[in-house]
N, C-alpha and C positions, 0 to 999 in steps of 0.2 A: 778664175772660175768661181762662181758663187757656190755657197754651201749645198744648195739643192742639186745642182749639176754634179758636184763632187760625190754626193750620196748616190745618185743614179749611176754614175760611172763605177763607183766602188761596188755597188750591188751587182752590176753586170759582170764585173771582174770576179766576184765571189761565185756567181752562177757559172761562169765559164770555167773557173778552177774546179768546181765540184764536177762538172761535166768531164773534164780531163781526168780527174781522179777516178771517176767511174769507168772511163775507158781503160785506164791503166789496170784497174782491178777486174776488168771484164765483168762489171756489175751493172745490171739494169737499174734504171731509175726506180722502178717498182720495188726491186729488191732493196735498194738503198732506203726507200721510204719505210719498208717493212722492218728492216734491221734498226733503223733510227727511231722507230715507233712514232713516226709522224705521218700525216695524211699525204697522199700523192698530190693533192691540190696545193698544199703548202710547199712541197718540194718543187713542183713545177713553177710556182710563183717565184721561188728563189732562183731556180735555174734560168728563168726568163729575165731576171733582173727587175721584176715588177714588185718585189717585196723588200722591205727593210727588216730582215730576219732578227729575231731576238737572239741574244747570245746563248741562251739555253738551248734553242733550236739548233744553232750552229754546233754547239757542243755535242748534241745527239748525233748530228750528221758526222762530225769528226770521229766520234766513237765507233760508228758503223764503218767508217772508212779506215779506222785504225791509224789516225793521224792526230796531231795536236792542233789546237787553234792557231798556233804560230805557223805551222806548216800550211794551213789553209790560207792564211793571210799573206804568206810570203809570195812575192810576185815572181812568176816565171820569167817575166821580162826584165827583171833586175839583173844587174851584173854580178850579183852574189853567186858563189858556187852552189851547186846542188848539194844538199845535205846528205849524209850517209843514209839517213832514214828514207829520204826521197829516192835515192839511187836504189836502195834495197827494194823499195816498193815497185819501182819501174822494172827492175830485173825480175822480180817475182811474177810480174804480169806477163812476161815473155813465155812463149812456148819453147819446147826443147830445141827446135831448129833455130829459132831466133837467138836463143842463148848461145848456141854453138857459133853462130855468125858473129855475135858480139865478142865472144872469146877470141875468135880468129882476128877480128878487127883490133882488139886491145893488144894482142900479141904482136901484130904488125906495127902498131904505134910504138910499142916498147922497143922493138928492134930498130925502128927508125930513130928513135930518141937516143939509143945507145950509139948509133953511128954518127950522130951530130957532135 
């Protein structure tokens, strides 16, 4: 893959990652732009993968999402385990009913593991 195609792919992945983080946070794109102090146009270009964002812009977005740049660039598709911070963020985004279901699921997994 040539360098230009790699950049386009990476930009699309960054945009997708930001979209997912907004979903986890239950944050609209407008709210993210406001909290990051960037224009909605800049954010939409990043989300669409049509922009090669500056590091300073990504730092503002990460600050608004309360994550590090490292977390933004870590691939969900990788085989690396979810970090404690990512897990905390995901759990925080759940409503009370979803948290109860997660708790029951984890308790069930724990019981199954003990039986093995």
